C-alpha atoms as an extended CHARMM CRD file, in Angstrom:
* protein
*
        95  EXT
         1         1  UNK       CA              0.0000000000        0.0000000000        0.0000000000  PROA      1               0.0000000000
         2         2  UNK       CA              1.3570000000        3.3840000000       -0.9950000000  PROA      2               0.0000000000
         3         3  UNK       CA              1.0480000000        6.2780000000        1.4550000000  PROA      3               0.0000000000
         4         4  UNK       CA              0.0500000000        9.7340000000        0.2800000000  PROA      4               0.0000000000
         5         5  UNK       CA              2.5500000000       12.5450000000        0.6690000000  PROA      5               0.0000000000
         6         6  UNK       CA              0.9960000000       15.8060000000        1.7950000000  PROA      6               0.0000000000
         7         7  UNK       CA              2.3240000000       19.2720000000        1.0620000000  PROA      7               0.0000000000
         8         8  UNK       CA              0.6390000000       22.3780000000        2.3970000000  PROA      8               0.0000000000
         9         9  UNK       CA              0.9790000000       25.9320000000        1.0900000000  PROA      9               0.0000000000
        10        10  UNK       CA              0.4400000000       28.6470000000        3.6890000000  PROA      10              0.0000000000
        11        11  UNK       CA              0.4220000000       32.4260000000        3.4830000000  PROA      11              0.0000000000
        12        12  UNK       CA              0.5080000000       33.5590000000        7.1070000000  PROA      12              0.0000000000
        13        13  UNK       CA             -0.6860000000       37.0600000000        7.8970000000  PROA      13              0.0000000000
        14        14  UNK       CA              0.1630000000       37.0580000000       11.6140000000  PROA      14              0.0000000000
        15        15  UNK       CA              2.8900000000       35.6600000000       13.8310000000  PROA      15              0.0000000000
        16        16  UNK       CA              0.3580000000       33.4640000000       15.6310000000  PROA      16              0.0000000000
        17        17  UNK       CA              0.1250000000       31.2430000000       12.5450000000  PROA      17              0.0000000000
        18        18  UNK       CA              3.6640000000       29.9740000000       13.1570000000  PROA      18              0.0000000000
        19        19  UNK       CA              2.2290000000       27.3170000000       15.4840000000  PROA      19              0.0000000000
        20        20  UNK       CA              0.1270000000       25.9380000000       12.6180000000  PROA      20              0.0000000000
        21        21  UNK       CA              3.2620000000       25.5410000000       10.4940000000  PROA      21              0.0000000000
        22        22  UNK       CA              5.0350000000       23.7660000000       13.3670000000  PROA      22              0.0000000000
        23        23  UNK       CA              2.0470000000       21.4690000000       13.8590000000  PROA      23              0.0000000000
        24        24  UNK       CA              2.0760000000       20.4600000000       10.2070000000  PROA      24              0.0000000000
        25        25  UNK       CA              5.7950000000       19.7470000000       10.3830000000  PROA      25              0.0000000000
        26        26  UNK       CA              5.1960000000       17.6340000000       13.4790000000  PROA      26              0.0000000000
        27        27  UNK       CA              2.5900000000       15.6570000000       11.4670000000  PROA      27              0.0000000000
        28        28  UNK       CA              5.3500000000       14.9540000000        8.8890000000  PROA      28              0.0000000000
        29        29  UNK       CA              3.8250000000       17.2530000000        6.2820000000  PROA      29              0.0000000000
        30        30  UNK       CA              5.9590000000       19.5590000000        4.1770000000  PROA      30              0.0000000000
        31        31  UNK       CA              4.9810000000       23.2080000000        4.0510000000  PROA      31              0.0000000000
        32        32  UNK       CA              5.6250000000       25.9840000000        1.5800000000  PROA      32              0.0000000000
        33        33  UNK       CA              5.4510000000       29.2400000000        3.5210000000  PROA      33              0.0000000000
        34        34  UNK       CA              4.8550000000       32.4830000000        1.6410000000  PROA      34              0.0000000000
        35        35  UNK       CA              5.8770000000       35.3360000000        3.9520000000  PROA      35              0.0000000000
        36        36  UNK       CA              5.0050000000       38.2210000000        1.6430000000  PROA      36              0.0000000000
        37        37  UNK       CA              1.7840000000       38.9870000000        3.5450000000  PROA      37              0.0000000000
        38        38  UNK       CA              3.3930000000       39.5930000000        6.9540000000  PROA      38              0.0000000000
        39        39  UNK       CA              5.5620000000       42.4900000000        8.0170000000  PROA      39              0.0000000000
        40        40  UNK       CA              9.3150000000       41.9480000000        8.1730000000  PROA      40              0.0000000000
        41        41  UNK       CA              9.4540000000       41.6280000000       11.9830000000  PROA      41              0.0000000000
        42        42  UNK       CA              6.7050000000       39.0130000000       12.0870000000  PROA      42              0.0000000000
        43        43  UNK       CA              8.3140000000       37.1460000000        9.1800000000  PROA      43              0.0000000000
        44        44  UNK       CA             11.5890000000       36.9120000000       11.1280000000  PROA      44              0.0000000000
        45        45  UNK       CA              9.7420000000       35.7320000000       14.2340000000  PROA      45              0.0000000000
        46        46  UNK       CA              7.8940000000       33.0860000000       12.1980000000  PROA      46              0.0000000000
        47        47  UNK       CA             11.1970000000       31.8880000000       10.7320000000  PROA      47              0.0000000000
        48        48  UNK       CA             12.7380000000       31.7670000000       14.2180000000  PROA      48              0.0000000000
        49        49  UNK       CA              9.9150000000       29.6230000000       15.5990000000  PROA      49              0.0000000000
        50        50  UNK       CA              9.6160000000       27.3540000000       12.5680000000  PROA      50              0.0000000000
        51        51  UNK       CA             13.3810000000       26.8700000000       12.2940000000  PROA      51              0.0000000000
        52        52  UNK       CA             13.4470000000       25.8780000000       15.9630000000  PROA      52              0.0000000000
        53        53  UNK       CA             10.7310000000       23.3140000000       15.3510000000  PROA      53              0.0000000000
        54        54  UNK       CA             12.4980000000       22.0110000000       12.2450000000  PROA      54              0.0000000000
        55        55  UNK       CA             15.7460000000       21.7020000000       14.1880000000  PROA      55              0.0000000000
        56        56  UNK       CA             14.0520000000       19.8880000000       17.0690000000  PROA      56              0.0000000000
        57        57  UNK       CA             12.3370000000       17.4830000000       14.6580000000  PROA      57              0.0000000000
        58        58  UNK       CA             15.4670000000       16.9670000000       12.4650000000  PROA      58              0.0000000000
        59        59  UNK       CA             13.6670000000       18.6640000000        9.5830000000  PROA      59              0.0000000000
        60        60  UNK       CA             14.8820000000       20.9380000000        6.8180000000  PROA      60              0.0000000000
        61        61  UNK       CA             14.2370000000       24.4680000000        5.6300000000  PROA      61              0.0000000000
        62        62  UNK       CA             15.0760000000       25.7680000000        2.1940000000  PROA      62              0.0000000000
        63        63  UNK       CA             14.7220000000       29.2920000000        0.8680000000  PROA      63              0.0000000000
        64        64  UNK       CA             12.8770000000       29.1400000000       -2.4440000000  PROA      64              0.0000000000
        65        65  UNK       CA             12.7530000000       32.8790000000       -3.1370000000  PROA      65              0.0000000000
        66        66  UNK       CA             12.9120000000       36.1730000000       -1.2550000000  PROA      66              0.0000000000
        67        67  UNK       CA              9.7660000000       35.4990000000        0.7560000000  PROA      67              0.0000000000
        68        68  UNK       CA              9.0810000000       31.7980000000        0.2160000000  PROA      68              0.0000000000
        69        69  UNK       CA             10.4610000000       29.0790000000        2.4840000000  PROA      69              0.0000000000
        70        70  UNK       CA             10.0760000000       25.3220000000        2.0800000000  PROA      70              0.0000000000
        71        71  UNK       CA              9.9170000000       23.3850000000        5.3580000000  PROA      71              0.0000000000
        72        72  UNK       CA             10.1180000000       19.6100000000        5.3420000000  PROA      72              0.0000000000
        73        73  UNK       CA             10.1510000000       16.8970000000        7.9990000000  PROA      73              0.0000000000
        74        74  UNK       CA             13.0880000000       14.5430000000        8.4800000000  PROA      74              0.0000000000
        75        75  UNK       CA             11.5910000000       11.8760000000        6.1990000000  PROA      75              0.0000000000
        76        76  UNK       CA             11.8500000000       14.0890000000        3.0810000000  PROA      76              0.0000000000
        77        77  UNK       CA             14.8420000000       14.1020000000        0.7870000000  PROA      77              0.0000000000
        78        78  UNK       CA             15.3780000000       17.6000000000       -0.5910000000  PROA      78              0.0000000000
        79        79  UNK       CA             17.8970000000       18.1400000000       -3.3580000000  PROA      79              0.0000000000
        80        80  UNK       CA             18.5960000000       20.8380000000       -5.9050000000  PROA      80              0.0000000000
        81        81  UNK       CA             21.7090000000       22.4400000000       -7.3490000000  PROA      81              0.0000000000
        82        82  UNK       CA             22.7880000000       23.1380000000       -3.7490000000  PROA      82              0.0000000000
        83        83  UNK       CA             22.4360000000       20.9100000000       -0.7020000000  PROA      83              0.0000000000
        84        84  UNK       CA             19.3200000000       21.3980000000        1.4010000000  PROA      84              0.0000000000
        85        85  UNK       CA             19.9830000000       23.4990000000        4.4430000000  PROA      85              0.0000000000
        86        86  UNK       CA             19.5180000000       22.4580000000        8.0210000000  PROA      86              0.0000000000
        87        87  UNK       CA             17.6840000000       25.1760000000       10.0030000000  PROA      87              0.0000000000
        88        88  UNK       CA             20.9500000000       26.3900000000       11.5230000000  PROA      88              0.0000000000
        89        89  UNK       CA             22.0640000000       27.5120000000        8.0440000000  PROA      89              0.0000000000
        90        90  UNK       CA             18.7700000000       29.2210000000        7.1820000000  PROA      90              0.0000000000
        91        91  UNK       CA             19.5760000000       32.6070000000        8.6540000000  PROA      91              0.0000000000
        92        92  UNK       CA             22.5360000000       32.9650000000        6.3040000000  PROA      92              0.0000000000
        93        93  UNK       CA             20.2500000000       32.0780000000        3.3830000000  PROA      93              0.0000000000
        94        94  UNK       CA             17.8230000000       34.8580000000        4.2920000000  PROA      94              0.0000000000
        95        95  UNK       CA             20.3890000000       37.6490000000        4.1390000000  PROA      95              0.0000000000
């Protein structure tokens, strides 16, 4: 039996939605997070919280574009022309 892989796309508008992203990651779902609808301070806070959750759950975060982040649980294999970044490397990707 083949299991279904779930990916969720979220466009948070407030910092409080960071917990929803963390919950999805905890459920082993990957999340594309579009941060263009939150102010810069809230976007940084969301990234801080989500990167902490990804680190704690051995997950991954990858910057897709200026305001889009891909967050994946440990059971995903992310590859592109560069290696996928562990959350500890994400802050350098965002600068």
